[in-house]
C-alpha positions in Angstrom: 122.9 112.4 109.2 119.5 113.9 108.8 117.2 114.2 112.0 114.4 112.0 110.1 116.8 109.9 107.8 115.8 106.2 107.5 118.4 104.0 108.1 119.1 100.0 107.6 121.7 98.2 109.3 122.8 94.6 108.4 125.1 92.0 109.9 126.4 94.7 112.5 125.7 94.0 116.1 127.1 96.8 117.9 124.9 98.0 120.7 126.6 101.4 121.0 125.8 101.5 117.2 122.2 101.2 118.0 122.1 103.4 120.4 123.9 106.4 118.7 121.6 105.9 115.4 118.5 105.6 117.3 119.7 109.1 119.6 119.7 110.4 115.6 116.7 109.2 113.8 113.7 107.0 114.6 114.1 104.9 111.6 116.0 102.2 112.0 115.6 98.9 110.6 118.0 95.8 111.3 118.5 92.9 109.3 117.3 94.3 105.9 117.3 96.8 103.9 114.0 99.0 103.0 113.0 101.0 100.1 113.7 104.6 100.0 116.9 104.3 102.4 119.1 107.1 103.0 121.8 104.9 104.6 122.6 101.4 105.0 125.1 99.9 107.2 126.3 96.7 105.6 128.9 94.3 107.6 130.7 92.3 105.3 133.8 89.6 106.2 134.8 88.2 102.9 134.9 89.7 99.5 132.2 87.5 98.1 130.1 89.5 100.6 130.8 92.7 98.6 128.6 92.0 95.6 125.5 91.7 97.5 126.6 94.6 99.6 126.5 96.6 96.7 123.6 94.9 94.9 121.5 97.3 98.0 121.9 100.0 96.0 118.2 99.7 94.6 116.8 100.4 98.1 118.8 104.2 98.0 117.2 107.2 97.7 119.5 109.1 94.9 121.9 110.8 97.4 121.9 108.0 100.1 124.8 105.8 100.8 125.9 102.3 101.5 128.7 102.3 104.4 130.4 99.1 103.9 131.8 97.9 107.5 134.4 95.3 107.0 137.5 93.9 109.8 140.5 96.0 109.8 143.6 94.5 108.6 141.7 91.6 107.3 143.5 89.8 104.1 140.2 87.9 103.1 138.9 92.2 102.3 141.0 95.0 101.3 140.3 98.5 101.1 140.9 97.9 97.2 138.2 95.3 97.3 135.5 97.5 98.5 136.6 100.0 95.8 136.4 97.6 92.8 133.3 96.2 93.8 131.8 99.4 94.2 133.6 100.3 90.6 131.5 97.2 89.4 128.2 98.3 90.4 128.4 101.8 89.6 129.2 103.1 92.6 132.0 105.6 94.2 134.0 105.9 97.2 134.0 109.1 98.7 135.1 108.4 102.3 136.9 106.2 104.2 136.6 106.0 108.4 137.4 103.9 111.4 134.3 102.1 112.8 135.5 101.1 115.6 139.2 99.3 117.2 138.6 96.7 114.8 136.3 97.7 112.2 136.9 100.2 109.2 134.4 101.8 107.0 133.8 103.1 103.6 130.9 104.9 101.9 129.7 104.2 98.6 127.7 106.1 96.6 125.6 106.7 93.3 127.9 109.0 91.3 126.3 112.6 90.4 125.5 111.5 87.0 123.1 108.8 88.0 121.1 110.5 90.2 
């Protein structure tokens, strides 16, 4: 993450993560996305939430990313569900990471051809 990155955190209540973000950038918004965001971290709990999460791409800068945070091992929302939602929105997945012991993260970005 760049030092001056504009970040939004939506639906994610992890105090340790807030502390980490604030140590890296002073531009963090909670609860809503802002136009010109470099990174959006969005927690989802069900497949129904995915289309709303991917619609947030309108707030991203062209080379920004949406990190979709979901419960690990949940039958309500699988990795393939996130990938499929990204494809429906015209996004591509390019990274998967463990967010915490109970949460997984997948990064969705705007394809190079659309930037």
